KOLDRENVO-212071 format. One record per residue (C-alpha): residue number from 1; residue in three letters; z, x, y. Coordinates in steps of 0.001 Angstrom, whole numbers, padded with zeros to 6 digits, always signed. Layout:
REC  num  residuo       up     east    north
REC  NUM      ALA        Z        X        Y
...
//
This chain:
REC  num  residuo       up     east    north
REC    1      THR  +018051  -015495  -004791
REC    2      LYS  +017785  -018999  -003452
REC    3      VAL  +014507  -020944  -003413
REC    4      LEU  +014155  -022787  -000103
REC    5      ASN  +011206  -025023  -001032
REC    6      PRO  +012482  -028451  -002157
REC    7      GLU  +009672  -028483  -004751
REC    8      GLY  +010770  -025154  -006200
REC    9      LEU  +008474  -022264  -007011
REC   10      ARG  +004733  -022849  -007040
REC   11      TYR  +004119  -020035  -009548
REC   12      ASP  +006286  -018391  -012200
REC   13      ASP  +005581  -015025  -010593
REC   14      GLU  +005875  -016171  -006973
REC   15      PHE  +008516  -013547  -006141
REC   16      VAL  +006228  -010794  -007447
REC   17      ARG  +003287  -012166  -005468
REC   18      HIS  +005439  -012214  -002343
REC   19      LYS  +006477  -008572  -002844
REC   20      ILE  +002828  -007550  -003280
REC   21      LEU  +001793  -009376  -000099
REC   22      ASP  +004709  -007759  +001756
REC   23      ALA  +003546  -004299  +000645
REC   24      ILE  -000087  -005003  +001596
REC   25      GLY  +001019  -006259  +005003
REC   26      ASP  +003295  -003280  +005609
REC   27      MET  +000564  -000791  +004662
REC   28      ALA  -001911  -002668  +006886
REC   29      LEU  +000282  -001690  +009840
REC   30      LEU  -000427  +002004  +009277
REC   31      GLU  -002601  +003724  +011854
REC   32      TYR  -005374  +004111  +009252
REC   33      THR  -006514  +002211  +006178
REC   34      LEU  -004705  +003520  +003127
REC   35      VAL  -006956  +004463  +000216
REC   36      GLY  -004842  +005231  -002794
REC   37      GLU  -002056  +003769  -004810
REC   38      TYR  +001670  +003899  -005244
REC   39      ASP  +004189  +002320  -007579
REC   40      ALA  +007240  +000505  -006272
REC   41      ILE  +010254  -000744  -008167
REC   42      ALA  +012199  -003422  -006293
REC   43      GLY  +010032  -002816  -003230
REC   44      SER  +011104  -004024  +000185
REC   45      HIS  +010083  -003759  +003812
REC   46      HIS  +012751  -001070  +004192
REC   47      LEU  +011382  +001004  +001292
REC   48      ASN  +007824  +000562  +002570
REC   49      HIS  +009009  +001838  +005953
REC   50      LEU  +010630  +004876  +004296
REC   51      LEU  +007382  +005512  +002391
REC   52      THR  +005435  +005419  +005650
REC   53      LYS  +007859  +007833  +007318
REC   54      LYS  +007640  +010202  +004329
REC   55      LEU  +003848  +009976  +004317
REC   56      TYR  +003556  +010910  +007998
REC   57      GLU  +006312  +013542  +007763
REC   58      ASP  +003928  +016219  +006504
REC   59      GLU  +000191  +016369  +007215
REC   60      THR  -000434  +017738  +003711
REC   61      ASN  +000638  +014319  +002344
REC   62      TYR  -002592  +012692  +003490
REC   63      GLU  -006174  +013315  +004501
REC   64      ILE  -008175  +011400  +007068
REC   65      ILE  -011688  +010679  +005800
REC   66      ASP  -014462  +009818  +008253
REC   67      LEU  -016224  +006790  +006797
REC   68      GLU  -019423  +007636  +008656
REC   69      GLU  -019557  +010963  +006804
REC   70      ALA  -019049  +009301  +003422
REC   71      SER  -022358  +008133  +001971
REC   72      SER  -020836  +005033  +000376
REC   73      GLU  -017588  +003167  -000130
REC   74      ALA  -017514  +004415  -003729
REC   75      ASN  -017691  +007966  -002416
REC   76      VAL  -014576  +007355  -000292
REC   77      PHE  -012599  +006324  -003369
REC   78      GLU  -014009  +009242  -005352
REC   79      MET  -012961  +011633  -002589
REC   80      ALA  -009478  +010115  -002379
REC   81      TYR  -008778  +010059  -006106
REC   82      SER  -010226  +013505  -006789
REC   83      LYS  -007452  +014928  -004592
REC   84      VAL  -004784  +013167  -006657
REC   85      GLU  -006162  +014239  -010027
REC   86      SER  -006573  +017923  -009175
//
């Protein structure tokens, strides 16, 4: 990997920060806001795209939650994570 900035890296973990921002940006392009988590090893735009395709491949992979029906933001997270834990 080549650093293009003449000054070098701004942070020791700048590559990690960049990967995280890439993932956040890629997930922001989904049709809906993603509430949940995933782990990525050597993530990339390509892998994020494959994740998105896999997610939408089967409707049992996700649930759409109406925010107006949820009584609070905390309730949305509780609803989302209760599905994962069960």
